[in-house]
C-alpha positions as CSV (number, residue, x, y, z in Angstrom):
1,M,113.0,100.8,77.7
2,A,115.8,98.2,76.8
3,D,118.1,100.9,76.9
4,M,117.3,102.0,80.5
5,I,119.8,100.9,83.1
6,I,118.5,101.0,86.7
7,A,121.5,101.1,88.8
8,P,122.9,102.6,92.3
9,G,124.4,106.1,91.4
10,E,122.5,106.5,88.3
11,T,118.9,106.1,88.9
12,K,116.7,108.2,91.3
13,I,114.4,106.6,93.4
14,G,111.4,108.0,95.0
15,W,109.5,106.2,97.6
16,I,105.7,106.7,99.2
17,G,104.7,105.4,102.3
18,T,107.3,105.0,105.2
19,G,105.2,102.5,107.5
20,V,106.2,99.1,108.9
21,M,107.1,97.7,105.3
22,G,108.1,100.6,103.6
23,Q,110.7,102.0,106.1
24,S,112.9,98.8,105.7
25,M,112.3,98.3,102.0
26,C,113.5,101.9,101.0
27,G,116.2,101.8,103.5
28,H,117.7,98.8,101.5
29,L,117.6,100.7,98.7
30,I,119.7,103.4,100.3
31,D,122.0,101.3,101.3
32,K,122.9,99.8,97.8
33,G,123.4,103.6,96.9
34,F,120.3,104.7,95.5
35,S,119.7,108.4,96.0
36,A,115.6,108.5,97.4
37,T,113.1,111.2,97.7
38,I,110.6,110.5,99.9
39,Y,107.0,111.3,101.2
40,S,104.7,110.0,104.0
41,R,101.3,111.4,105.4
42,T,103.4,111.4,108.7
43,K,106.6,113.1,108.3
44,E,108.1,111.7,111.6
45,K,107.4,108.1,110.3
46,A,110.1,108.9,107.8
47,K,112.7,110.2,110.3
48,G,114.9,107.2,110.1
49,L,115.3,107.3,106.1
50,L,116.0,111.0,106.2
51,E,118.7,110.6,108.6
52,K,120.0,108.1,105.9
53,G,120.3,110.6,103.4
54,A,116.8,110.7,101.8
55,A,115.4,114.1,100.7
56,W,111.7,114.7,101.6
57,A,109.1,116.0,99.1
58,D,105.6,117.3,100.4
59,S,103.6,115.2,97.8
60,P,103.7,112.1,95.8
61,K,103.7,114.2,92.6
62,A,106.8,116.1,94.1
63,V,108.3,112.6,94.7
64,A,107.8,112.0,91.0
65,E,109.3,115.3,89.7
66,Q,112.6,114.3,91.3
67,S,112.6,110.6,90.5
68,D,112.8,108.0,87.9
69,V,111.3,105.0,89.7
70,I,108.7,105.8,91.9
71,F,107.7,103.0,94.4
72,A,104.7,103.2,97.0
73,I,103.5,100.9,99.7
74,V,100.7,102.3,101.4
75,G,97.5,100.8,102.9
76,F,94.1,100.5,101.1
77,P,93.0,100.8,97.4
78,S,91.8,104.2,97.9
79,D,95.2,105.2,99.0
80,V,96.7,103.7,96.0
81,R,94.3,105.8,93.7
82,E,95.0,108.7,95.6
83,V,98.9,108.5,95.4
84,F,99.3,107.5,92.1
85,L,96.2,108.9,90.2
86,G,95.4,111.9,92.3
87,D,95.6,115.5,91.1
88,D,99.0,115.5,93.3
89,G,99.8,111.9,92.7
90,A,102.8,110.2,91.1
91,L,101.6,110.1,87.7
92,A,100.7,113.9,87.8
93,G,104.5,114.3,88.4
94,S,106.0,112.0,85.8
95,K,107.7,112.4,82.7
96,S,107.8,109.9,79.7
97,G,110.1,106.9,80.6
98,N,109.2,107.1,84.5
99,I,108.5,103.8,86.1
100,L,105.7,103.6,88.8
101,V,105.6,100.7,91.1
102,D,102.9,99.9,93.6
103,M,103.9,97.3,96.3
104,T,101.1,97.7,98.0
105,T,98.6,94.9,98.3
106,S,95.5,96.1,96.4
107,E,92.8,95.4,93.6
108,P,94.0,93.5,90.3
109,S,91.6,96.1,88.5
110,L,93.0,99.2,90.0
111,A,96.6,98.1,88.8
112,I,95.3,97.7,85.3
113,E,93.7,100.9,85.6
114,I,97.0,102.3,86.9
115,A,99.0,100.7,83.9
116,E,96.4,102.0,81.5
117,A,96.6,105.7,82.7
118,A,100.3,105.7,82.8
119,K,100.7,104.3,79.1
120,K,98.9,107.5,77.9
121,K,101.6,109.3,79.4
122,G,104.3,107.6,78.4
123,V,104.9,106.0,81.6
124,H,105.5,102.2,83.0
125,S,103.4,100.9,85.7
126,V,104.2,97.9,87.7
127,D,102.3,96.1,90.6
128,A,104.6,94.2,92.9
129,P,102.9,93.2,96.3
130,V,105.2,91.6,98.6
131,S,104.8,88.7,101.2
132,G,107.2,88.1,104.3
133,G,106.0,90.8,106.9
134,D,108.1,93.2,109.0
135,V,110.9,90.3,109.6
136,G,111.2,89.8,105.4
137,A,111.1,93.6,105.1
138,K,113.9,94.2,107.6
139,E,116.0,91.1,106.4
140,A,115.7,91.8,102.8
141,R,114.0,88.5,101.8
142,L,110.7,89.4,100.8
143,S,108.9,87.3,98.3
144,I,107.9,90.0,95.5
145,M,105.1,88.9,93.1
146,I,105.2,91.2,89.8
147,G,102.8,92.4,87.1
148,G,103.8,94.4,84.4
149,E,105.8,94.3,80.8
150,K,108.7,92.1,80.8
151,E,111.4,94.1,79.9
152,V,110.5,96.7,82.8
153,V,110.3,94.2,85.3
154,D,113.7,92.9,84.3
155,A,115.2,96.4,84.3
156,L,114.1,96.9,87.8
157,Q,116.2,93.7,89.0
158,P,118.7,95.5,91.0
159,C,116.0,97.3,93.1
160,W,114.0,93.6,93.4
161,E,117.3,92.2,94.7
162,A,117.9,94.8,97.2
163,M,114.5,94.1,98.9
164,G,113.6,90.2,98.5
165,K,114.6,87.0,97.9
166,T,111.9,85.4,95.7
167,I,111.5,87.6,92.7
168,V,108.9,86.2,90.1
169,H,107.4,87.9,87.1
170,Q,103.9,86.6,86.9
171,G,102.2,88.1,83.9
172,P,100.7,91.4,82.8
173,A,99.5,94.4,84.7
174,G,97.1,93.0,87.7
175,A,99.1,89.4,87.7
176,G,101.2,90.7,90.7
177,Q,97.9,91.5,93.0
178,H,96.1,88.3,91.7
179,T,98.9,86.2,93.0
180,K,99.0,88.0,96.0
181,M,95.2,86.6,96.6
182,V,96.4,83.5,96.3
183,N,99.1,84.1,99.2
184,Q,96.6,85.7,101.1
185,T,94.0,82.9,100.9
186,L,96.7,80.4,102.0
187,I,97.6,82.5,104.9
188,A,94.0,83.2,106.1
189,T,93.2,79.8,106.9
190,M,96.5,78.8,108.1
191,M,96.5,81.2,110.7
192,I,93.2,79.5,112.0
193,G,95.0,76.1,112.1
194,V,98.3,77.8,113.7
195,C,96.2,79.5,116.6
196,E,93.6,76.8,117.1
197,A,96.6,74.5,117.3
198,L,98.4,76.3,120.1
199,L,95.1,77.1,121.9
200,Y,94.5,73.3,122.3
201,G,98.3,72.6,123.4
202,Y,98.0,75.3,125.9
203,K,94.5,74.1,127.2
204,A,95.7,70.6,127.5
205,G,98.8,71.7,129.8
206,L,101.3,71.0,127.3
207,D,104.6,73.1,127.4
208,L,104.2,75.0,123.8
209,E,108.0,75.4,123.4
210,T,108.6,71.8,123.8
211,V,105.5,71.2,121.4
212,M,107.0,73.7,118.9
213,K,110.1,71.7,118.5
214,S,108.2,68.5,117.4
215,V,105.7,70.2,115.1
216,S,107.3,72.8,113.4
217,T,109.9,71.0,111.4
218,G,107.6,68.1,110.2
219,A,104.5,68.3,107.9
220,A,102.7,70.7,110.1
221,G,105.3,73.3,109.8
222,S,104.8,76.7,108.0
223,W,106.3,80.1,108.1
224,S,103.1,81.2,110.2
225,L,103.8,78.6,112.8
226,S,107.8,79.4,113.0
227,N,107.6,83.0,112.9
228,L,104.3,83.9,114.5
229,G,103.9,81.0,116.7
230,P,106.7,82.1,119.1
231,R,105.2,85.7,119.0
232,I,101.8,84.3,120.3
233,M,103.5,82.4,123.1
234,A,105.0,85.6,124.0
235,N,101.9,87.4,124.0
236,N,103.4,89.7,121.9
237,F,100.7,90.9,119.2
238,D,102.6,93.9,117.9
239,P,102.0,94.1,114.1
240,G,104.4,92.4,111.5
241,F,101.2,93.1,109.4
242,F,98.2,94.9,110.8
243,V,94.8,93.1,111.4
244,E,92.9,95.8,109.4
245,H,94.9,95.5,106.5
246,F,94.6,91.9,106.3
247,I,90.8,92.2,106.4
248,K,91.2,94.6,103.7
249,D,93.3,92.0,101.7
250,M,90.6,89.1,102.3
251,G,87.7,91.7,101.1
252,I,89.8,92.1,97.9
253,A,90.1,88.2,97.4
254,L,86.6,87.6,98.1
255,A,85.4,90.1,95.6
256,E,87.4,88.6,93.1
257,S,86.6,85.3,93.5
258,R,82.9,86.1,93.1
259,K,83.8,87.7,89.7
260,L,85.4,84.2,89.0
261,G,82.3,82.7,90.2
262,L,84.3,80.8,93.2
263,S,82.7,79.5,96.1
264,M,85.5,80.1,99.0
265,P,83.8,79.6,102.4
266,G,87.2,78.9,104.1
267,L,88.4,82.3,103.4
268,A,84.9,83.7,104.1
269,L,85.2,82.0,107.5
270,A,88.2,83.6,108.1
271,E,87.6,86.9,107.2
272,Q,84.4,86.7,109.6
273,L,86.9,85.8,112.3
274,Y,89.2,88.5,112.0
275,Q,85.9,91.0,111.7
276,S,85.7,89.7,115.3
277,V,89.3,90.7,116.1
278,K,88.8,94.2,114.8
279,A,85.7,94.7,116.6
280,K,87.0,93.8,119.9
281,G,89.8,96.9,119.4
282,W,92.8,94.6,117.9
283,G,92.7,96.1,114.4
284,K,96.1,97.7,114.6
285,N,97.5,94.5,116.0
286,G,99.4,91.8,113.9
287,T,97.4,89.1,112.3
288,H,98.2,86.6,115.0
289,A,96.4,88.6,117.3
290,L,93.6,86.1,115.9
291,M,94.3,83.9,119.0
292,L,93.0,86.8,121.4
293,T,89.3,86.2,119.7
294,L,89.8,82.2,119.5
295,A,90.8,82.3,123.4
296,E,87.9,84.4,124.3
297,M,85.4,82.1,122.4
298,S,86.3,79.3,124.5
299,G,86.6,81.3,127.8
300,V,90.4,80.8,127.9
301,E,92.5,83.6,129.3
302,W,95.4,83.7,126.9
303,T,98.9,83.8,129.0
304,S,102.4,82.8,127.8
305,R,103.5,79.5,129.2
């Protein structure tokens, strides 16, 4: 592994999953000069990457057969298991020395399972979930939280730098996923605060744009307020990150917290509120659609001001 050089023009990249995040992330690698073979369940979603010069494969296994480093960012742990460990999965198509990189937010235990299965075949495995949403993906400034062997993680630096700005190796297999659970726990209760605060300002008759000038740069400032607050105010609930995927993440975090013997009442409350958002038909909206449920609970018809 120490002798492996990962570089544009030399390393063949595979990419599985071309949704809201994957489209941009893979696009940055292609823009840096990496050749890419891609697969997505819906080929239409890969159109932009194919136009950039990516080659199409009919399965994750076929992607791996044509690649040195295989990335994936899909929806749920069941999807991760299928695209990596299934009969037509990436591991089945990998050869000794290949690297599997899961950038999905998934279960730490599954990351360890994939790493152990890969090792038996002489394949390396890294879990590298990200934070930053669609904007971070488009602007190549994601935070990437990485678990795996240090020498493998270091060798992948040109790839990390093409997609993100904050790149931290957290420890062995599963450590990246555990760190992402910390991230999602922080966001879960933060979004309640953002939505409730804007709802309060709206009901009090304040000009929310003026309010934002006062609060977004002080002690109350946050990424969620600065990036999602304006979308809420504009009634734009398009997804940077799907509600249904966030519910999945909170479920993983709650399950892991139980294994650790932790009581997480704030996270549990957030998860229940988001279940309400999904039940009302907004599961495909962005996480800031929490505002719609909170406004409804207070009898407020939310409109931009």
